[in-house]
SEKOLKE-593040 format. One record per residue (C-alpha): residue number from 1; x, y, z. Coordinates in Angstrom, 1 decimal. Example, Ala and Ser with C-alpha at 12.3 -4.5 7.8 and 13.67 -1.06 7.14 Angstrom:
BEGIN
+-----+--------+--------+--------+
:   k :      X :      Y :      Z :
+-----+--------+--------+--------+
:   1 :   12.3 :   -4.5 :    7.8 :
:   2 :   13.7 :   -1.1 :    7.1 :
+-----+--------+--------+--------+
END
This chain:
BEGIN
+-----+--------+--------+--------+
:   k :      X :      Y :      Z :
+-----+--------+--------+--------+
:   1 :  102.4 :  131.7 :  151.7 :
:   2 :  105.4 :  131.9 :  149.3 :
:   3 :  105.3 :  131.6 :  145.6 :
:   4 :  107.5 :  131.8 :  142.5 :
:   5 :  107.1 :  131.7 :  138.7 :
:   6 :  109.7 :  131.1 :  136.1 :
:   7 :  109.6 :  130.7 :  132.3 :
:   8 :  112.3 :  129.1 :  130.2 :
:   9 :  112.9 :  128.0 :  126.6 :
:  10 :  111.6 :  124.6 :  125.7 :
:  11 :  114.9 :  122.9 :  125.4 :
:  12 :  115.9 :  119.8 :  127.4 :
:  13 :  119.0 :  121.7 :  128.5 :
:  14 :  116.7 :  123.6 :  130.8 :
:  15 :  115.3 :  120.6 :  132.6 :
:  16 :  118.2 :  120.6 :  135.1 :
:  17 :  117.6 :  124.4 :  135.7 :
:  18 :  114.0 :  123.7 :  136.5 :
:  19 :  114.9 :  120.9 :  138.9 :
:  20 :  117.5 :  123.0 :  140.6 :
:  21 :  115.1 :  126.0 :  140.9 :
:  22 :  112.4 :  123.8 :  142.6 :
:  23 :  115.0 :  122.3 :  145.0 :
:  24 :  116.3 :  125.8 :  145.9 :
:  25 :  112.7 :  127.1 :  146.5 :
:  26 :  111.9 :  124.2 :  148.8 :
:  27 :  115.1 :  124.6 :  150.9 :
:  28 :  113.7 :  126.9 :  153.6 :
:  29 :  111.2 :  124.2 :  154.5 :
:  30 :  114.0 :  121.8 :  155.3 :
:  31 :  112.6 :  118.9 :  153.2 :
:  32 :  114.1 :  115.4 :  153.5 :
:  33 :  116.5 :  114.2 :  150.8 :
:  34 :  113.7 :  111.8 :  149.5 :
:  35 :  111.3 :  114.7 :  149.2 :
:  36 :  113.7 :  116.8 :  147.2 :
:  37 :  114.4 :  113.8 :  144.9 :
:  38 :  110.7 :  113.2 :  144.4 :
:  39 :  110.0 :  116.8 :  143.6 :
:  40 :  113.0 :  116.9 :  141.1 :
:  41 :  111.7 :  113.7 :  139.5 :
:  42 :  108.2 :  115.2 :  139.2 :
:  43 :  109.7 :  118.4 :  137.6 :
:  44 :  111.8 :  116.3 :  135.2 :
:  45 :  108.9 :  114.3 :  134.0 :
:  46 :  106.5 :  117.3 :  133.7 :
:  47 :  109.0 :  119.6 :  132.0 :
:  48 :  110.3 :  117.0 :  129.6 :
:  49 :  106.7 :  116.2 :  128.6 :
:  50 :  106.0 :  119.9 :  127.9 :
:  51 :  109.2 :  120.2 :  125.8 :
:  52 :  108.9 :  116.9 :  123.9 :
:  53 :  105.2 :  116.5 :  123.5 :
:  54 :  103.8 :  120.0 :  123.9 :
:  55 :  106.4 :  121.8 :  121.8 :
:  56 :  108.2 :  119.2 :  119.8 :
:  57 :  111.6 :  120.6 :  121.1 :
:  58 :  111.0 :  124.1 :  119.7 :
:  59 :  113.3 :  126.4 :  121.8 :
:  60 :  111.4 :  129.4 :  120.7 :
:  61 :  108.5 :  128.3 :  122.9 :
:  62 :  108.5 :  128.6 :  126.7 :
:  63 :  107.6 :  126.3 :  129.6 :
:  64 :  106.1 :  128.1 :  132.6 :
:  65 :  106.6 :  126.7 :  136.0 :
:  66 :  104.8 :  128.1 :  139.1 :
:  67 :  105.2 :  127.0 :  142.7 :
:  68 :  103.2 :  127.9 :  145.8 :
:  69 :  104.0 :  126.8 :  149.3 :
:  70 :  101.4 :  127.2 :  152.0 :
:  71 :  102.5 :  125.8 :  155.4 :
:  72 :  103.9 :  122.5 :  154.1 :
:  73 :  101.6 :  122.0 :  151.2 :
:  74 :  103.3 :  122.6 :  147.8 :
:  75 :  101.5 :  123.2 :  144.6 :
:  76 :  103.5 :  123.0 :  141.4 :
:  77 :  102.1 :  124.0 :  138.0 :
:  78 :  103.9 :  123.1 :  134.8 :
:  79 :  102.4 :  124.7 :  131.8 :
:  80 :  103.0 :  124.8 :  128.1 :
:  81 :  101.1 :  126.5 :  125.3 :
:  82 :  101.7 :  123.7 :  122.8 :
:  83 :   99.7 :  121.2 :  120.9 :
:  84 :   97.6 :  120.0 :  123.8 :
:  85 :   96.4 :  116.5 :  124.6 :
:  86 :   93.6 :  114.9 :  122.6 :
:  87 :   92.8 :  112.0 :  124.9 :
:  88 :   93.6 :  112.7 :  128.6 :
:  89 :   92.6 :  109.2 :  129.7 :
:  90 :   94.9 :  107.6 :  127.2 :
:  91 :   97.8 :  109.8 :  128.4 :
:  92 :   97.3 :  108.4 :  132.0 :
:  93 :   97.7 :  104.9 :  130.7 :
:  94 :  101.2 :  103.5 :  131.7 :
:  95 :  103.5 :  103.1 :  128.7 :
:  96 :  101.2 :  105.0 :  126.3 :
:  97 :  103.3 :  107.5 :  124.3 :
:  98 :  103.3 :  109.4 :  121.1 :
:  99 :  107.1 :  109.2 :  121.1 :
: 100 :  107.8 :  105.5 :  121.1 :
: 101 :  111.5 :  105.9 :  120.2 :
: 102 :  112.3 :  107.5 :  123.5 :
: 103 :  113.7 :  105.5 :  126.5 :
: 104 :  111.2 :  105.2 :  129.4 :
: 105 :  108.5 :  106.5 :  127.0 :
: 106 :  105.0 :  106.5 :  128.4 :
: 107 :  105.7 :  106.6 :  132.1 :
: 108 :  106.0 :  110.3 :  132.9 :
: 109 :  102.4 :  110.9 :  134.0 :
: 110 :  102.4 :  107.6 :  135.9 :
: 111 :  105.6 :  108.6 :  137.7 :
: 112 :  104.1 :  112.0 :  138.6 :
: 113 :  100.9 :  110.4 :  139.9 :
: 114 :  102.9 :  107.9 :  142.0 :
: 115 :  105.1 :  110.6 :  143.7 :
: 116 :  102.5 :  113.4 :  144.1 :
: 117 :   99.5 :  113.5 :  146.4 :
: 118 :   97.4 :  114.7 :  143.5 :
: 119 :   97.7 :  115.4 :  139.8 :
: 120 :   95.2 :  117.3 :  137.7 :
: 121 :   95.7 :  117.7 :  133.9 :
: 122 :   94.0 :  120.5 :  132.0 :
: 123 :   94.6 :  120.4 :  128.3 :
: 124 :   93.0 :  121.9 :  125.2 :
: 125 :   94.1 :  120.9 :  121.7 :
: 126 :   96.3 :  123.6 :  120.1 :
: 127 :   96.1 :  125.8 :  123.3 :
: 128 :   98.3 :  123.8 :  125.7 :
: 129 :   98.5 :  121.7 :  128.8 :
: 130 :   98.7 :  122.5 :  132.4 :
: 131 :   99.8 :  120.0 :  135.1 :
: 132 :   98.6 :  120.9 :  138.6 :
: 133 :  100.6 :  118.8 :  141.1 :
: 134 :  100.2 :  119.0 :  144.9 :
: 135 :  102.4 :  117.3 :  147.5 :
: 136 :  102.5 :  117.8 :  151.2 :
: 137 :  105.9 :  117.8 :  152.9 :
: 138 :  106.3 :  115.8 :  156.1 :
: 139 :  106.3 :  117.8 :  159.3 :
: 140 :  109.8 :  118.5 :  160.6 :
: 141 :  108.8 :  117.5 :  164.2 :
+-----+--------+--------+--------+
END
């Protein structure tokens, strides 16, 4: 098993850092280009949700990202300690958003669910939100 954990300021400037870190961490498994793109997309959606919705772009707050690889099964956790989600079912509805002025608003969770093998959302109002994402990489053989 291999694992990593990083924490970074809740600013959209760090979204690319998070994507790059995940890509680099997956490299020893020799993932396909499509798998790397899917993971980077999942990270983009999850991290931007934490920054925008969890922290309202407050760079003094931190997003925590943890990744564990066991054989070819990858678990990614994206966590914030922000405002939390009042209605989890509503959040899973495509196009539902609390930030209607944003482009592509309301599709982040749907995109993650589509690309991942599983997505669990744990959230408590005023304590934060944790996305637990699992995805198995194809065998190299």
